[in-house]
C-alpha positions as CSV (number, residue, x, y, z in Angstrom):
1,X,43.4,-21.0,23.2
2,X,43.9,-21.9,19.5
3,X,40.4,-23.6,19.4
4,X,38.9,-20.5,20.9
5,X,40.7,-18.2,18.4
6,X,39.4,-20.4,15.5
7,X,35.9,-20.5,17.0
8,X,35.7,-16.7,17.4
9,X,37.0,-16.2,13.8
10,X,34.4,-18.6,12.3
11,X,31.6,-17.0,14.4
12,X,32.6,-13.6,13.2
13,X,33.0,-14.7,9.5
14,X,29.5,-16.2,9.6
15,X,28.0,-13.3,11.2
16,X,29.4,-10.9,8.6
17,X,28.4,-13.2,5.8
18,X,24.8,-13.3,7.1
19,X,24.6,-9.5,7.4
20,X,26.1,-8.9,4.0
21,X,23.7,-11.4,2.4
22,X,20.8,-9.5,4.0
23,X,22.2,-6.2,2.6
24,X,22.5,-7.7,-0.9
25,X,18.9,-9.1,-0.6
26,X,17.6,-5.6,0.1
27,X,19.4,-4.2,-2.9
28,X,17.6,-6.9,-5.0
29,X,14.4,-5.9,-3.4
30,X,15.3,-2.2,-4.1
31,X,15.7,-3.2,-7.9
32,X,12.4,-5.0,-7.9
33,X,10.5,-2.1,-6.1
34,X,11.9,0.5,-8.6
35,X,10.8,-1.7,-11.5
36,X,7.4,-2.1,-10.0
37,X,7.0,1.7,-9.5
38,X,8.1,2.4,-13.1
39,X,5.6,-0.1,-14.4
40,X,2.9,1.4,-12.3
41,X,3.7,4.9,-13.3
42,X,3.8,3.9,-16.9
43,X,0.4,2.3,-16.8
44,X,-1.7,4.6,-14.4
45,X,-1.5,7.5,-17.0
46,X,-2.7,5.6,-20.1
47,X,-5.8,6.6,-21.9
48,X,-8.8,5.4,-19.7
49,X,-11.1,2.8,-21.0
50,X,-14.5,1.4,-19.9
51,X,-14.5,-1.0,-17.0
52,X,-14.0,-4.5,-18.4
53,X,-17.0,-6.7,-17.7
54,X,-14.7,-9.4,-16.5
55,X,-12.1,-7.3,-14.6
56,X,-9.6,-9.2,-12.6
57,X,-6.6,-8.3,-10.3
58,X,-4.0,-10.3,-12.3
59,X,-4.7,-8.5,-15.6
60,X,-6.4,-5.2,-14.8
61,X,-4.7,-3.8,-11.6
62,X,-4.0,-0.1,-12.0
63,X,-5.9,-0.1,-15.5
64,X,-7.1,3.5,-16.2
65,X,-10.8,3.5,-16.5
66,X,-13.8,6.0,-16.8
67,X,-17.3,5.5,-15.9
68,X,-20.5,7.4,-15.8
69,X,-23.5,6.9,-13.5
70,X,-25.0,8.0,-10.2
71,X,-24.0,7.7,-6.7
72,X,-26.8,5.7,-4.9
73,X,-26.0,7.1,-1.5
74,X,-24.8,3.7,-0.3
75,X,-21.2,3.9,1.1
76,X,-18.8,2.6,3.8
77,X,-16.0,4.5,5.6
78,X,-12.6,3.2,5.9
79,X,-10.6,4.6,8.9
80,X,-7.7,6.6,7.7
81,X,-5.7,9.7,8.5
82,X,-4.0,12.7,6.8
83,X,-0.7,14.3,7.9
84,X,-2.4,17.8,7.9
85,X,-6.0,17.1,8.3
86,X,-5.7,14.5,10.9
87,X,-8.1,11.5,11.6
88,X,-10.7,10.8,9.0
89,X,-12.2,8.4,6.5
90,X,-11.7,7.1,3.0
91,X,-15.2,7.1,1.5
92,X,-16.1,4.1,-0.7
93,X,-19.4,4.6,-2.4
94,X,-21.6,2.7,-4.9
95,X,-21.7,4.1,-8.4
96,X,-24.5,2.6,-10.5
97,X,-24.0,2.9,-14.3
98,X,-26.9,3.3,-16.8
99,X,-26.4,-0.5,-17.6
100,X,-27.2,-1.4,-14.1
101,X,-23.6,-2.2,-12.9
102,X,-22.8,-1.4,-9.3
103,X,-19.2,-0.4,-8.9
104,X,-17.2,0.6,-5.9
105,X,-15.5,3.9,-6.0
106,X,-12.9,5.1,-3.5
107,X,-13.8,8.8,-3.6
108,X,-10.9,9.9,-1.3
109,X,-10.3,11.2,2.2
110,X,-12.5,13.6,4.3
111,X,-11.7,14.7,7.7
112,X,-13.8,12.9,10.5
113,X,-15.3,16.1,11.6
114,X,-16.7,16.9,8.2
115,X,-17.9,13.4,7.2
116,X,-21.5,13.9,8.0
117,X,-21.8,16.9,5.7
118,X,-20.6,15.1,2.6
119,X,-23.5,14.6,0.2
120,X,-23.8,11.0,-0.8
121,X,-26.5,11.1,-3.6
122,X,-25.4,12.5,-7.0
123,X,-26.7,12.1,-10.5
124,X,-24.9,12.4,-13.8
125,X,-21.4,11.6,-12.3
126,X,-18.3,11.0,-14.3
127,X,-15.4,9.2,-12.5
128,X,-12.0,8.6,-13.9
129,X,-9.4,6.6,-12.1
130,X,-7.6,3.3,-11.7
131,X,-8.7,-0.2,-10.9
132,X,-7.2,-1.7,-7.7
133,X,-7.7,-4.6,-5.4
134,X,-6.0,-3.3,-2.3
135,X,-4.6,-5.8,0.2
136,X,-4.6,-3.5,3.2
137,X,-5.7,-6.1,5.8
138,X,-3.8,-8.7,7.7
139,X,-4.3,-11.0,10.8
140,X,-4.3,-7.9,12.9
141,X,-6.9,-5.9,11.1
142,X,-10.1,-5.5,13.3
143,X,-13.4,-6.8,12.0
144,X,-15.5,-4.0,10.5
145,X,-18.1,-2.2,12.7
146,X,-21.1,-2.9,10.5
147,X,-23.4,-0.8,12.7
148,X,-21.4,2.3,11.7
149,X,-20.4,1.1,8.2
150,X,-16.9,1.5,9.4
151,X,-14.1,-0.7,7.9
152,X,-10.4,-0.8,8.7
153,X,-9.1,-2.0,5.3
154,X,-10.1,-1.4,1.7
155,X,-10.4,-5.0,0.8
156,X,-13.2,-4.8,-1.9
157,X,-14.5,-8.2,-1.4
158,X,-16.3,-7.8,2.0
159,X,-17.2,-4.2,1.1
160,X,-18.7,-5.4,-2.2
161,X,-20.6,-8.1,-0.3
162,X,-22.0,-5.7,2.1
163,X,-23.1,-3.2,-0.6
164,X,-24.1,-5.7,-3.3
165,X,-21.5,-4.4,-5.7
166,X,-18.8,-5.9,-8.0
167,X,-15.6,-6.9,-6.0
168,X,-13.3,-4.3,-7.5
169,X,-12.4,-0.9,-6.6
170,X,-12.0,2.3,-8.8
171,X,-9.7,4.7,-7.1
172,X,-10.7,8.0,-8.2
173,X,-8.3,10.4,-10.0
174,X,-11.2,12.8,-10.8
175,X,-14.6,12.7,-9.6
176,X,-17.2,15.3,-11.0
177,X,-19.2,15.0,-7.7
178,X,-16.3,15.7,-5.4
179,X,-16.2,18.9,-3.5
180,X,-14.2,20.3,-0.7
181,X,-13.3,19.1,2.0
182,X,-13.3,15.6,0.2
183,X,-9.9,15.0,-1.3
184,X,-9.3,12.5,-4.1
185,X,-6.2,10.2,-3.4
186,X,-5.3,8.7,-6.9
187,X,-2.9,5.9,-7.2
188,X,0.7,7.0,-7.7
189,X,4.1,5.3,-7.8
190,X,5.1,7.8,-5.0
191,X,2.7,6.0,-2.7
192,X,4.7,2.8,-2.7
193,X,6.8,2.4,0.4
194,X,10.4,2.1,-0.7
195,X,12.8,1.7,2.3
196,X,15.0,-0.9,0.7
197,X,18.1,1.3,0.3
198,X,18.0,2.3,3.9
199,X,17.6,-1.3,4.9
200,X,20.6,-2.3,2.9
201,X,22.8,0.4,4.3
202,X,21.8,-0.7,7.8
203,X,22.7,-4.3,7.2
204,X,26.1,-3.3,5.6
205,X,26.9,-1.0,8.5
206,X,26.0,-3.8,11.0
207,X,28.2,-6.1,8.9
208,X,31.0,-3.6,9.3
209,X,30.5,-3.3,13.1
210,X,30.4,-7.0,13.3
211,X,33.8,-7.3,11.6
212,X,35.3,-4.8,13.8
213,X,34.1,-6.4,16.9
214,X,35.3,-9.7,15.6
215,X,38.7,-8.2,15.0
216,X,38.8,-6.8,18.4
217,X,37.9,-10.1,20.0
218,X,40.6,-11.9,18.0
219,X,43.1,-9.4,19.0
220,X,42.2,-9.8,22.7
221,X,42.4,-13.5,22.5
222,X,45.8,-13.4,20.8
223,X,47.0,-11.0,23.3
224,X,46.0,-13.0,26.3
225,X,47.6,-16.0,24.8
226,X,51.1,-14.5,24.5
């Protein structure tokens, strides 16, 4: 009976310790996420500059940029949705600069029913936005439907290869060629998912429940041994 009591106590202590450690880990993740959001918010609103010729994700992610050129009419759609508008597409189009650079621009969201009406050719365009290299895809992301120019993630590498453009993405903050129902979706710190506090609270509550169950079990073992 004594061994059972000690074993149950050790099991309870280990369980509570694991759950508490998960809660504290989530608090560290919360601190990291808040710092990341603050960094992004501080950078995305800086004065825009020209797109660097050697832009890379490590140095230039979220860099504010401005570019002039023309939309060539070449574009792909990335399956998306909007809470109010429903299913639709994020339109990623090729913008060609006077110097001949071919850049990818995430022009924003358009409802599926209105996609065919969106003009794709435009001259004298000015786009201001932020550079990004989204990592939307994972092992479960379907392969693109090349026949429909439909993609399921905004990974710029395969899109750039298909459209013969540079493998970077300008997420438009303003697009002089944009018109309703196309909605620009600029990068914002508010877009970063931050559920770490809720997760931490959940782990701490579970730790409390585990502790109470352990105490109840120890009480029952002690009671039956008397």
